[in-house]
C-alpha positions, 0 to 999 in steps of 0.5 A: 182030522186027527192031530197026528194025521195033521202034524204028518201032513205038515211034515210031508208039505215042509219036506220039498219046500223047505219052509211054510207059512202059517196061513197057507197050512191053515187054508191047505188043511181047512183048520184055523191059523191057531190050530196050525200054530199049535201043531207047529209048536208040538213039532218044534219040541220034537225037534222036527221043524223050527218055528220062524216069523210067520211059519216054520222051516225044516231042521237043517244040519248047522251050515257051518257043518256042510262043505262050502259047495254044498251050502252054495247049493241050498236055496240056489234059485233064491240066492240068484234072484237076491243077487240080480237085485243086489247087483243093481245097487252097484255103481262105478268106482265104488269100493265094495266089501264082500263077505265069505257067505254062499250068497255073496258069492253068487253075487260075483255072477252078477257084478256089472261091468264097471270099474270097482274096487273089491275087498274080501276076506273070502278066498272064493270070491277072490278066485271068482273075480281074479279074471276081471280086468276092471276089478281091483281086487284086495284080500284082508289076509289073516287066519284062514278058516278052511270051513269058511274058505276065509280069513278071519282074526286080528290081521283081517280086522286090522286091514279094514282100517286102511280102507273107505268102504262105500258098500258092504254086501254080507249075509248071516244066519238070521235077522230078528226084529228085535236084536238084528242079525246073527251068525253061528260062528263067533270069529265071522260075526266079530269080523263082520261086526268090524266091517259093519262099523265102517261101511257106508251102505250095509247091504244084507243079502238073505233069503225069506227062510232067515227071517225071524231066525236067531243064532248064537252071536249078534253082530249088527243092529237093525239101525246099522242096516241101510238095505235088506235084499230078499226073495219074492217069498219074503213075509210081507208082514216082516217087510213091513215091519223092516220098512218101518224101521227105516230100512230099505228092502229090495226083492224081485217082483212076485210072479 
């Protein structure tokens, strides 16, 4: 098979799934892992995909450019699986911080029926939980950012000083084994950095496509993370390396 035909097949395989593993592609195409990696490199240079740890992912528009409802629909099944697992970590009478990510918004659908205090800077989360009688809701206030439907800035950051946060649930655009967790939005990154610094249990929610990804603004080192909750398709080697760094990794069981 010519390289151009092989690369066309790789793009065809990538289209429906959004992400591919090097070993899976090599097996399907009957070539070596090294051949596939070279194809990935060529396709990345053309801007047709993005290489990740152990494979590649689809080139998407920056999620900042997408409407919030559209971002919420991306990888919906993975977000639901992650949310179910993350919810099992919550205990009665805790104070939780929930960020403005679409993955954490999905978590609100699976919150246990327990007395909880929830602090958030996300308008969508505030709205989603407004009818829950056992939940005490606190909004940070601050400068409203329409793109993310959240409050940011100095007022939002200062409001955090008043609270003890037992558990923080948040997401980001990528997690890198060397530099940690990053975000495309500088103001969101600055705000999350403040919460990470004061939360007792720091729980990062991320589907497998974010493993090995890097965005413009880093806001949390791996040694600040208590737990990563991901989906069943997460790269086992990446998971092993996280656990080797002392980070608990939770995920639903593979079928």
